[in-house]
Z-matrix of the N, CA and C atoms (Angstrom, degrees):
N
C 1 1.442
C 2 1.464 1 115.59
N 3 1.257 2 117.87 1 135.89
C 4 1.564 3 122.06 2 -173.85
C 5 1.482 4 106.17 3 -101.73
N 6 1.442 5 113.10 4 127.15
C 7 1.289 6 123.12 5 -178.33
C 8 1.609 7 116.49 6 -115.94
N 9 1.223 8 122.42 7 124.22
C 10 1.395 9 123.58 8 174.80
C 11 1.540 10 111.71 9 -90.65
N 12 1.258 11 122.89 10 115.67
C 13 1.489 12 125.27 11 177.07
C 14 1.350 13 115.33 12 -90.36
N 15 1.345 14 118.73 13 116.57
C 16 1.522 15 124.95 14 176.63
C 17 1.546 16 108.19 15 -66.72
N 18 1.288 17 116.83 16 167.79
C 19 1.426 18 121.27 17 -173.52
C 20 1.662 19 105.81 18 -66.80
N 21 1.282 20 119.29 19 -36.13
C 22 1.485 21 118.04 20 -179.29
C 23 1.487 22 114.18 21 -65.25
N 24 1.392 23 115.71 22 -31.23
C 25 1.426 24 119.79 23 175.66
C 26 1.645 25 108.17 24 -69.44
N 27 1.331 26 116.29 25 -44.22
C 28 1.436 27 113.70 26 179.93
C 29 1.540 28 109.15 27 -65.05
N 30 1.214 29 119.10 28 -42.37
C 31 1.565 30 122.14 29 176.28
C 32 1.478 31 106.45 30 -54.20
N 33 1.303 32 125.04 31 -57.60
C 34 1.382 33 126.54 32 179.22
C 35 1.457 34 118.01 33 -48.69
N 36 1.363 35 110.75 34 -43.13
C 37 1.551 36 116.09 35 179.39
C 38 1.524 37 110.79 36 -60.74
N 39 1.358 38 117.87 37 -31.58
C 40 1.452 39 122.35 38 -172.01
C 41 1.522 40 107.33 39 -94.97
N 42 1.359 41 122.61 40 -25.03
C 43 1.350 42 124.25 41 -166.87
C 44 1.587 43 115.27 42 -66.37
N 45 1.343 44 110.75 43 -40.24
C 46 1.546 45 111.05 44 177.22
C 47 1.411 46 108.36 45 -146.54
N 48 1.501 47 114.21 46 153.65
C 49 1.445 48 123.58 47 -179.65
C 50 1.534 49 100.31 48 -63.97
N 51 1.377 50 114.12 49 148.45
C 52 1.486 51 121.93 50 176.56
C 53 1.419 52 112.28 51 68.51
N 54 1.317 53 125.51 52 19.23
C 55 1.503 54 122.46 53 168.65
C 56 1.398 55 113.65 54 -58.26
N 57 1.268 56 125.47 55 143.35
C 58 1.386 57 129.15 56 174.01
C 59 1.508 58 116.72 57 -61.02
N 60 1.370 59 110.73 58 -24.47
C 61 1.465 60 117.96 59 179.11
C 62 1.492 61 111.89 60 -71.23
N 63 1.349 62 117.86 61 -23.69
C 64 1.367 63 119.68 62 172.29
C 65 1.517 64 118.74 63 -64.18
N 66 1.409 65 114.96 64 -20.86
C 67 1.314 66 116.23 65 175.19
C 68 1.492 67 118.20 66 -63.50
N 69 1.469 68 113.15 67 -27.35
C 70 1.423 69 114.47 68 179.32
C 71 1.596 70 110.51 69 -64.90
N 72 1.332 71 112.77 70 -33.90
C 73 1.536 72 117.59 71 177.91
C 74 1.550 73 109.26 72 -66.81
N 75 1.340 74 115.85 73 -42.32
C 76 1.376 75 121.23 74 179.61
C 77 1.573 76 113.46 75 -63.02
N 78 1.388 77 116.54 76 -39.66
C 79 1.410 78 121.01 77 174.03
C 80 1.515 79 114.74 78 -67.46
N 81 1.331 80 113.49 79 -31.26
C 82 1.470 81 122.09 80 175.52
C 83 1.477 82 109.59 81 -68.02
N 84 1.314 83 116.87 82 -44.57
C 85 1.507 84 118.59 83 179.64
C 86 1.511 85 110.38 84 -64.80
N 87 1.422 86 116.77 85 -25.89
C 88 1.493 87 119.39 86 -176.51
C 89 1.656 88 106.00 87 -88.46
N 90 1.286 89 118.47 88 11.76
C 91 1.373 90 125.39 89 -173.63
C 92 1.503 91 112.65 90 54.55
N 93 1.387 92 120.47 91 39.96
C 94 1.430 93 126.25 92 174.91
C 95 1.495 94 115.22 93 -91.00
N 96 1.440 95 111.82 94 -20.52
C 97 1.469 96 116.58 95 -176.84
C 98 1.600 97 102.85 96 -162.66
N 99 1.289 98 112.77 97 168.31
C 100 1.537 99 118.62 98 169.90
C 101 1.528 100 108.54 99 -118.50
N 102 1.270 101 115.38 100 130.78
C 103 1.440 102 119.13 101 178.61
C 104 1.522 103 109.49 102 -100.60
N 105 1.329 104 110.99 103 133.56
C 106 1.419 105 119.36 104 177.24
C 107 1.499 106 113.26 105 -130.57
N 108 1.325 107 116.42 106 162.18
C 109 1.454 108 118.03 107 176.65
C 110 1.559 109 100.82 108 -155.79
N 111 1.349 110 111.17 109 -177.41
C 112 1.454 111 118.43 110 173.63
C 113 1.475 112 111.83 111 -117.41
N 114 1.313 113 118.92 112 157.11
C 115 1.519 114 120.23 113 168.69
C 116 1.482 115 113.78 114 -49.80
N 117 1.222 116 118.79 115 -38.92
C 118 1.556 117 122.14 116 176.19
C 119 1.443 118 110.69 117 -61.01
N 120 1.283 119 113.98 118 -51.28
C 121 1.619 120 115.32 119 179.23
C 122 1.575 121 109.49 120 -65.39
N 123 1.317 122 117.21 121 -43.92
C 124 1.524 123 116.80 122 177.35
C 125 1.572 124 112.64 123 -52.84
N 126 1.304 125 110.21 124 -51.61
C 127 1.561 126 119.83 125 -170.27
C 128 1.635 127 101.89 126 -61.00
N 129 1.374 128 118.57 127 -41.48
C 130 1.409 129 121.04 128 -179.96
C 131 1.555 130 109.75 129 -57.74
N 132 1.328 131 113.21 130 -59.74
C 133 1.472 132 123.11 131 -178.74
C 134 1.529 133 108.25 132 -48.17
N 135 1.383 134 114.36 133 -55.25
C 136 1.464 135 119.63 134 -169.25
C 137 1.695 136 104.67 135 -65.35
N 138 1.227 137 120.23 136 -39.28
C 139 1.391 138 122.47 137 177.82
C 140 1.537 139 112.37 138 -60.73
N 141 1.357 140 113.58 139 -41.90
C 142 1.568 141 116.63 140 -177.65
C 143 1.616 142 108.62 141 -75.66
N 144 1.216 143 114.45 142 -36.00
C 145 1.527 144 112.22 143 -175.18
C 146 1.564 145 107.73 144 -72.30
N 147 1.464 146 115.74 145 -31.25
C 148 1.465 147 115.56 146 -176.13
C 149 1.584 148 106.23 147 -79.20
N 150 1.312 149 119.18 148 -19.12
C 151 1.468 150 120.78 149 176.42
C 152 1.513 151 111.63 150 -84.23
N 153 1.334 152 114.64 151 -44.02
C 154 1.474 153 114.46 152 -173.93
C 155 1.397 154 118.67 153 -98.01
N 156 1.369 155 118.82 154 -14.17
C 157 1.476 156 119.72 155 -177.72
C 158 1.680 157 104.19 156 -156.83
N 159 1.212 158 117.81 157 59.78
C 160 1.477 159 118.18 158 -171.66
C 161 1.533 160 118.17 159 -53.83
N 162 1.326 161 119.13 160 -28.04
C 163 1.427 162 122.99 161 172.96
C 164 1.438 163 115.87 162 -64.90
N 165 1.411 164 120.10 163 -15.07
C 166 1.512 165 122.15 164 175.11
C 167 1.468 166 112.38 165 -97.49
N 168 1.358 167 124.50 166 10.14
C 169 1.413 168 122.76 167 173.67
C 170 1.574 169 117.92 168 -63.42
N 171 1.271 170 111.59 169 -25.87
C 172 1.510 171 120.38 170 174.20
C 173 1.407 172 107.54 171 -65.73
N 174 1.321 173 118.84 172 -43.12
C 175 1.601 174 120.97 173 -173.62
C 176 1.609 175 103.42 174 -66.44
N 177 1.320 176 117.53 175 -44.58
C 178 1.460 177 121.41 176 179.92
C 179 1.500 178 108.86 177 -57.87
N 180 1.283 179 116.67 178 -51.49
C 181 1.484 180 124.50 179 -176.04
C 182 1.485 181 107.13 180 -55.05
N 183 1.308 182 118.62 181 -42.75
C 184 1.490 183 122.52 182 -174.79
C 185 1.533 184 112.22 183 -65.94
N 186 1.317 185 117.83 184 -30.15
C 187 1.443 186 128.87 185 174.28
C 188 1.558 187 111.93 186 -64.55
N 189 1.292 188 112.65 187 -35.02
C 190 1.388 189 120.49 188 -173.44
C 191 1.627 190 115.55 189 -45.24
N 192 1.330 191 109.67 190 -43.18
C 193 1.457 192 122.77 191 -172.57
C 194 1.597 193 107.40 192 -62.25
N 195 1.313 194 120.78 193 -24.65
C 196 1.356 195 123.53 194 -177.64
C 197 1.448 196 115.61 195 -87.06
N 198 1.340 197 117.60 196 -6.70
C 199 1.483 198 121.33 197 -168.13
C 200 1.556 199 107.58 198 -105.53
N 201 1.251 200 110.50 199 139.23
C 202 1.501 201 121.76 200 168.72
C 203 1.543 202 105.05 201 -89.37
N 204 1.333 203 117.20 202 152.08
C 205 1.463 204 126.50 203 177.12
C 206 1.421 205 111.69 204 -108.39
N 207 1.321 206 113.36 205 140.01
C 208 1.566 207 121.78 206 -177.57
C 209 1.528 208 101.66 207 -86.74
N 210 1.375 209 108.59 208 156.82
C 211 1.452 210 113.54 209 169.21
C 212 1.583 211 114.21 210 -65.16
N 213 1.143 212 120.69 211 153.97
C 214 1.568 213 125.03 212 176.54
C 215 1.569 214 103.71 213 -66.91
N 216 1.336 215 116.50 214 122.38
C 217 1.487 216 116.39 215 176.09
C 218 1.584 217 106.23 216 -71.26
N 219 1.401 218 112.22 217 155.05
C 220 1.427 219 118.55 218 179.33
C 221 1.563 220 105.37 219 -91.71
N 222 1.281 221 114.45 220 175.56
C 223 1.600 222 122.13 221 -173.83
C 224 1.399 223 109.89 222 -57.56
N 225 1.470 224 118.49 223 -42.10
C 226 1.437 225 119.80 224 -176.39
C 227 1.533 226 113.54 225 -67.10
N 228 1.403 227 115.44 226 -36.96
C 229 1.436 228 119.43 227 171.18
C 230 1.479 229 115.67 228 -58.19
N 231 1.261 230 117.33 229 -42.57
C 232 1.489 231 126.73 230 179.37
C 233 1.544 232 106.90 231 -68.53
N 234 1.275 233 121.19 232 -40.29
C 235 1.484 234 125.36 233 176.22
C 236 1.451 235 109.40 234 -59.63
N 237 1.325 236 114.93 235 -50.34
C 238 1.540 237 118.81 236 179.33
C 239 1.480 238 112.78 237 -61.00
N 240 1.325 239 115.90 238 -37.95
C 241 1.497 240 117.64 239 179.57
C 242 1.506 241 112.34 240 -68.90
N 243 1.353 242 116.72 241 -32.83
C 244 1.510 243 121.93 242 -179.46
C 245 1.539 244 103.10 243 -71.04
N 246 1.198 245 128.58 244 -22.05
C 247 1.415 246 130.18 245 177.32
C 248 1.605 247 109.51 246 -64.30
N 249 1.152 248 116.74 247 -23.75
C 250 1.506 249 124.17 248 -175.21
C 251 1.560 250 113.80 249 -79.67
N 252 1.317 251 110.75 250 -3.08
C 253 1.431 252 114.95 251 174.46
C 254 1.567 253 115.94 252 93.96
N 255 1.413 254 113.54 253 17.92
C 256 1.414 255 116.35 254 176.86
C 257 1.541 256 109.15 255 -97.90
N 258 1.281 257 120.02 256 153.82
C 259 1.423 258 123.03 257 171.98
C 260 1.431 259 118.06 258 -58.14
N 261 1.343 260 119.98 259 153.28
C 262 1.464 261 118.18 260 178.75
C 263 1.450 262 116.23 261 -52.76
N 264 1.336 263 115.68 262 -33.33
C 265 1.510 264 120.74 263 -172.86
C 266 1.555 265 103.70 264 -71.38
N 267 1.295 266 124.20 265 -22.05
C 268 1.320 267 126.38 266 -177.04
C 269 1.627 268 119.70 267 -101.50
N 270 1.380 269 109.24 268 -14.58
C 271 1.375 270 113.98 269 179.54
C 272 1.548 271 115.87 270 -57.83
N 273 1.290 272 114.84 271 -38.51
C 274 1.542 273 114.96 272 176.04
C 275 1.420 274 114.24 273 -60.52
N 276 1.327 275 119.70 274 -29.84
C 277 1.475 276 121.63 275 179.82
C 278 1.602 277 107.89 276 -66.19
N 279 1.345 278 114.52 277 -54.87
C 280 1.477 279 121.89 278 -178.07
C 281 1.485 280 105.65 279 -60.95
N 282 1.335 281 121.96 280 -45.23
C 283 1.467 282 124.26 281 175.76
C 284 1.549 283 113.59 282 -51.42
N 285 1.329 284 115.63 283 -51.17
C 286 1.456 285 122.16 284 -174.76
C 287 1.481 286 107.87 285 -63.30
N 288 1.330 287 116.86 286 -40.28
C 289 1.520 288 120.00 287 -171.35
C 290 1.670 289 103.67 288 -70.46
N 291 1.358 290 118.44 289 -36.86
C 292 1.436 291 126.02 290 -179.31
C 293 1.564 292 109.96 291 -65.19
N 294 1.351 293 111.80 292 -43.64
C 295 1.522 294 118.35 293 -172.83
C 296 1.540 295 103.26 294 -69.40
N 297 1.335 296 119.06 295 -40.33
C 298 1.475 297 122.40 296 -174.83
C 299 1.481 298 109.08 297 -75.14
N 300 1.332 299 122.58 298 -3.71
C 301 1.399 300 124.06 299 178.39
C 302 1.524 301 115.53 300 50.67
N 303 1.487 302 112.28 301 47.34
C 304 1.435 303 119.37 302 177.44
C 305 1.494 304 110.08 303 -76.26
N 306 1.257 305 118.29 304 166.23
C 307 1.412 306 125.04 305 172.44
C 308 1.574 307 115.56 306 -82.17
N 309 1.348 308 109.49 307 -34.47
C 310 1.491 309 114.79 308 -176.73
C 311 1.601 310 108.31 309 -138.88
N 312 1.273 311 115.32 310 136.79
C 313 1.511 312 117.28 311 159.52
C 314 1.437 313 110.65 312 -101.32
N 315 1.436 314 115.44 313 116.74
C 316 1.436 315 123.86 314 -171.40
C 317 1.596 316 106.31 315 -94.93
N 318 1.296 317 117.99 316 113.44
C 319 1.511 318 119.06 317 178.88
C 320 1.561 319 109.70 318 -143.02
N 321 1.270 320 109.95 319 150.30
C 322 1.534 321 114.50 320 177.75
C 323 1.531 322 104.71 321 -110.42
N 324 1.283 323 120.60 322 8.51
C 325 1.488 324 123.85 323 175.65
C 326 1.494 325 112.98 324 -74.18
N 327 1.332 326 115.33 325 84.32
C 328 1.496 327 116.73 326 -178.40
C 329 1.490 328 109.59 327 -75.01
N 330 1.272 329 118.79 328 -23.75
C 331 1.528 330 116.70 329 -178.67
C 332 1.507 331 110.09 330 -68.13
N 333 1.351 332 115.05 331 -42.45
C 334 1.497 333 112.14 332 -171.40
C 335 1.496 334 114.42 333 -105.46
N 336 1.362 335 113.30 334 -20.20
C 337 1.509 336 120.46 335 179.73
C 338 1.508 337 113.51 336 -110.91
N 339 1.402 338 119.66 337 -9.03
C 340 1.476 339 123.74 338 -176.00
C 341 1.590 340 112.37 339 -53.12
N 342 1.276 341 114.72 340 -42.66
C 343 1.507 342 111.69 341 -176.74
C 344 1.537 343 111.33 342 -68.21
N 345 1.274 344 120.28 343 -10.66
C 346 1.498 345 118.92 344 174.94
C 347 1.529 346 115.47 345 -103.18
N 348 1.347 347 115.78 346 0.34
C 349 1.485 348 120.35 347 175.47
C 350 1.547 349 109.14 348 -49.87
N 351 1.365 350 112.79 349 129.33
C 352 1.504 351 113.84 350 177.53
C 353 1.572 352 116.73 351 79.70
N 354 1.306 353 112.25 352 -4.57
C 355 1.539 354 119.36 353 -173.84
C 356 1.554 355 104.49 354 -99.72
N 357 1.363 356 111.76 355 146.91
C 358 1.469 357 117.92 356 172.02
C 359 1.651 358 105.20 357 -93.39
N 360 1.364 359 110.60 358 131.34
C 361 1.381 360 122.21 359 179.81
C 362 1.536 361 114.07 360 -131.04
N 363 1.234 362 121.64 361 115.58
C 364 1.414 363 120.08 362 -175.94
C 365 1.552 364 115.42 363 54.38
N 366 1.249 365 112.89 364 32.66
C 367 1.510 366 117.69 365 176.35
C 368 1.452 367 113.36 366 87.68
N 369 1.365 368 119.86 367 5.90
C 370 1.446 369 119.98 368 177.86
C 371 1.458 370 112.52 369 -125.93
N 372 1.258 371 126.37 370 156.21
C 373 1.471 372 129.75 371 176.14
C 374 1.552 373 110.85 372 -98.47
N 375 1.315 374 116.55 373 135.84
C 376 1.407 375 123.45 374 178.04
C 377 1.518 376 106.06 375 -98.07
N 378 1.350 377 115.79 376 116.53
C 379 1.434 378 121.32 377 -176.39
C 380 1.515 379 112.38 378 -135.58
N 381 1.300 380 117.50 379 157.02
C 382 1.426 381 123.92 380 174.67
C 383 1.476 382 106.13 381 -77.35
N 384 1.356 383 116.30 382 169.15
C 385 1.385 384 125.75 383 175.59
C 386 1.495 385 110.64 384 -55.58
N 387 1.322 386 117.71 385 -53.48
C 388 1.420 387 122.08 386 -176.51
C 389 1.541 388 114.83 387 -61.00
N 390 1.398 389 120.73 388 -36.16
C 391 1.291 390 128.17 389 179.17
C 392 1.645 391 109.94 390 -72.75
N 393 1.274 392 111.77 391 -33.36
C 394 1.529 393 118.16 392 179.71
C 395 1.560 394 106.74 393 -69.50
N 396 1.385 395 114.03 394 -50.07
C 397 1.449 396 114.07 395 -178.15
C 398 1.571 397 110.37 396 -65.04
N 399 1.276 398 120.14 397 -32.06
C 400 1.484 399 120.06 398 179.76
C 401 1.502 400 108.77 399 -65.50
N 402 1.396 401 117.86 400 -39.31
C 403 1.462 402 119.32 401 178.21
C 404 1.426 403 113.04 402 -68.77
N 405 1.283 404 116.43 403 -41.56
C 406 1.570 405 121.29 404 178.20
C 407 1.589 406 108.85 405 -57.36
N 408 1.377 407 114.21 406 -49.05
C 409 1.385 408 119.50 407 -170.76
C 410 1.564 409 111.08 408 -70.92
N 411 1.433 410 114.67 409 -33.19
C 412 1.503 411 119.75 410 -177.95
C 413 1.518 412 108.29 411 -72.93
N 414 1.389 413 117.77 412 -24.06
C 415 1.544 414 124.60 413 179.76
C 416 1.487 415 106.38 414 -75.76
N 417 1.269 416 124.25 415 -1.98
C 418 1.456 417 125.94 416 -168.67
C 419 1.510 418 108.58 417 -70.40
């Protein structure tokens, strides 16, 4: 299963030891899934962890090696993503996940993506971390 990790999931994985988001990386190490992100999401996560918890940047950087990176979506893919009711700043996230043909976009951003939770958009499902972990573990 291919998972696109939004910036807030990357941030959560680095923010504290024992974060449930780290389970995605453990499952990826066990070949249970593939974790992907975009340069846009990575940069946002890196900027936020450096601002809010700078001593954890090394944790985030260590996770980078496990991630695959999606192609940069073109303007039409971003415009299509914006039609799903996400703000302009989040359209590149949804577009990158769609372009990469992932199975799940994992995001904790209830404000901007909550209306899409559980929905299929562009061939992918938008799920919370909890729902994604449940799906991965039930597929065991």
